[in-house]
N, C-alpha and C positions, 0 to 999 in steps of 0.2 A: 446507551451503547450496547450493541449486541455482542454478548460474550462468545457466541458461537463463531464469530468472525475473528477471534483472537486466539492464535495458537500458543500453546505452552512454550515458553522460551527455551526449554530443553531441546525442542525440535531443531533449534538453530545451531546447536553444538558450539563451536568456537566463536560463532558470531552472536552470542546471546546478548552482549552489551549493545551491539549495533542494532540488533532486532528490537531491543527494548526502546531505544530512541526512535526507531522507525514506527513501532507500534504506537508510541505516544503521539507522533505526528499524524498518523492515520486516524487516531482517536479524535483529534481536533477537527479533521475533515468529515468524519463519519456523520455527524448530525446534518450536514448539508446534503450528503449523498442520500441519507435516509429520508430526508424531506421530499426527495424526488423518487422515492421507492427503490433506492439502490443501496449498495454497500460495497466494501472492499476488504480483502484479506491479504495479509502478507503471507506468501507461500514459501519463498526460498530466498536465501542470500548465497550466491555462488562464491567460490574461492577468489574469483576475479572481482568480487564486490558488485555484482549485478543483482539488483533487487527485482524479484518477480512477485507480482501481485495478481490477484484474481478479482474481477469485478462481478458483482451479483445484481440480480433483479433488473430494474430498468436501466442501470448503468451499462450492462453488458450489450444492450441493443440501442443505446442512445446515439443520436446523430451528433451530439456535442462531445462525445467521449474523448476525441483527440484533444480538444481544448481543456477538458477536465483533467486529462493525464498531464498535459504540459503545464497549464497554469495552476493547477491545484495539487495533484499528487506529486509530480516531479519537484515542484517548487518546495512543497512542505518537507519532502524527504531530504532534498539537498540542503535545506536550511539547518536541519539537525544532524545530517550526516554527509558532509561535503566529500568524504572519501569514497562514496558510492560512485561507481563508474557509469552505470546506466540503470534505468528503471523500465521494466517491460511488463505489460499486461499479457498474461498467458492465454487469455480467451478473447482477444479482439484482433 
């Protein structure tokens, strides 16, 4: 796991507990993304519980990114945090 892609939970203010759950879910996905020379970072959780992530490396330009976002990232986050209203990639 790349520690550079995990923000300090203090960054998320009142959403620290939610961020911890989401970070754990993304950590489960990370080996699959890294296997394809990609990665993901949790960037922000808005007051409306919109989760914003950033994709890195090959993931940012991959033709399969929409499927990865829907089938992988969104599913993993919603499983641990059903209160999240939306998941957005800020760089696609």
